C-alpha positions, 0 to 999 in steps of 0.5 A: 096798331102792329108790335106791342102797347105799353097800356098807357094810351097817352103814350101809345097814341104818341110813338104808334105801337113798339116794334117787336124786337124791342128792348127798353130801359126804365129809368127812374128814382127810387119810390116813383111807383116803377113797380106798379108801372112795369106790372101794368105793362105786363099786365096790358101783355098778359090782357092780350094773350101774350106771354110775360116774364118778370125777374123780382129781384127786390119782392119775393114772388108770391108778392108779385103774383099777389099784385096781379091777381089783386088787380084782375082776380079773374086773370089767367095767369097760366102765361105768367112766370115769376123768377124769384131772386129774394125769398131763398135769400131770407132763408125760406123753404118754399117750393116752385110753382107753375108761375114761380121759379125761385133762385137762390140770389140776384148775384146767380145770374147762371141760374136766373138765366136758365129761369128765363129760358125755362119760362120761354120754352113752357110758355111758348109750348102752352101757347103756341108761340105766343108774343112774348115779354121780358122785364128784370126788376131791377138790373141796380139790384144786380149791380150790387151784387156782380161787376158791370161787365158781367152783368153787361155780358149777361143782358147782351144775351138776353136782350139778343134772344128777345130781339131774335124772338121778336118780344118786348123787354123791359129792364128797370134802373134805378135812377140815381144810384150808378155813375154816368159811366155805367149808364152809357154803357148799359145804354147800349144794349137798349133800342129806347127808354122810358124815363121818370122824374120828381118834380115838385108835386110829384112824378112824370113819365116820358119815351126816348127813342121809338119816335123822331122825337121824345113825346112829352111828359105826362104827370101820373098819379099811382092809385088802388084803381090803376095808374092816371095820366096827364100831360104835364101842365094840365 
């Protein structure tokens, strides 16, 4: 199977892999485990010799790195880059590391862009142009500090870079935090969506736009050992 995999077998089997240069919005409500889903998608790439860059606007870089090392204590982190937008906003003095580069805050789009570009160059040089995944978690935090037009221009640059690099972009948006016009404007930049919604006993997930019809909804449960998926209603 060519292209990128999400690492969610139930969805990967239906969409048949994601073509190179694809940008996806992950839209879901708060407290729905989006962080775990995103991290698992990036880990799937790392496990398949992809490079992964994660812009974290809600968790310090060390917390993000800890998730990956807890998930797989033996993993090779040399292909993982984290752009930490949180630590400096807390007034904590911390040096950059191989895995973590810091910017002043989520409003510093110039700094974020520079750090992403640095990681792209470094990771390609280390691994001789591997497939690369970029995730911004989350756009909603960035939008709290910047206006929509500024964020749109920033995203236009990096979704374009993902296309040019034949990578996979994943951009997280909090459902119910934005008006319909904001969501509609952002959607123009993406090739498809991973949608999450609540139901009476938990949460469901599906993919839209990467196959002729949306995938069915799948229930999922997040546990320490990973994420378990089952077709909704089973």
